[in-house]
C-alpha positions as a printed NumPy array, in Angstrom:
array([[ 96.685, 137.112, 124.392],
       [ 98.164, 140.088, 123.541],
       [ 97.724, 141.423, 126.962],
       [ 99.354, 138.702, 128.362],
       [102.442, 138.645, 125.827],
       [102.688, 142.545, 126.522],
       [102.477, 141.723, 130.94 ],
       [105.225, 138.892, 130.36 ],
       [107.688, 141.547, 128.564],
       [107.285, 143.841, 131.136],
       [107.476, 141.509, 134.459],
       [110.628, 139.628, 132.648],
       [112.534, 143.191, 132.582],
       [111.349, 144.599, 135.987],
       [111.754, 140.894, 137.872],
       [115.315, 140.537, 136.667],
       [116.268, 144.117, 137.421],
       [116.302, 142.469, 141.224],
       [120.146, 142.88 , 142.744],
       [119.827, 139.764, 143.851],
       [118.239, 137.848, 140.323],
       [121.248, 135.573, 139.199],
       [122.515, 136.845, 135.617],
       [124.032, 134.637, 133.547],
       [127.872, 135.207, 132.247],
       [128.247, 137.217, 130.157],
       [126.289, 140.18 , 131.147],
       [125.625, 141.049, 127.36 ],
       [123.843, 138.049, 127.219],
       [121.293, 139.227, 129.51 ],
       [120.903, 142.696, 127.938],
       [120.326, 141.337, 124.769],
       [117.881, 139.079, 125.877],
       [115.671, 141.538, 127.205],
       [116.362, 143.935, 123.701],
       [114.972, 140.785, 122.217],
       [111.901, 140.375, 124.107],
       [111.296, 144.428, 123.629],
       [111.913, 143.745, 120.13 ],
       [109.343, 140.77 , 119.729],
       [106.396, 142.462, 121.741],
       [106.805, 145.649, 119.374],
       [106.923, 143.195, 116.262],
       [103.794, 141.086, 118.003],
       [101.932, 144.585, 118.423],
       [102.809, 146.711, 115.425],
       [102.64 , 144.04 , 113.068],
       [106.336, 144.87 , 111.819],
       [109.565, 145.051, 113.296],
       [112.277, 148.299, 113.61 ],
       [114.992, 146.436, 111.284],
       [115.898, 147.019, 107.821],
       [115.269, 143.69 , 105.455],
       [116.723, 141.306, 104.916],
       [117.183, 141.047, 108.787],
       [118.266, 138.055, 110.173],
       [117.847, 137.732, 113.918],
       [121.751, 137.02 , 115.238],
       [121.71 , 134.226, 117.79 ],
       [121.959, 135.152, 121.373]])
């Protein structure tokens, strides 16, 4: 499971970086989603997240 989660987090970033990949508007939404995916991957592997507590995930 861990290997699959790691793979997906990197695959999505690489796949969506193609210039012809349709990105949602605004561009910030796309960038925020990739950041969230990276943060969740780190949290999954380390068992902790890099945010100060109390932390509330903001809506994308």
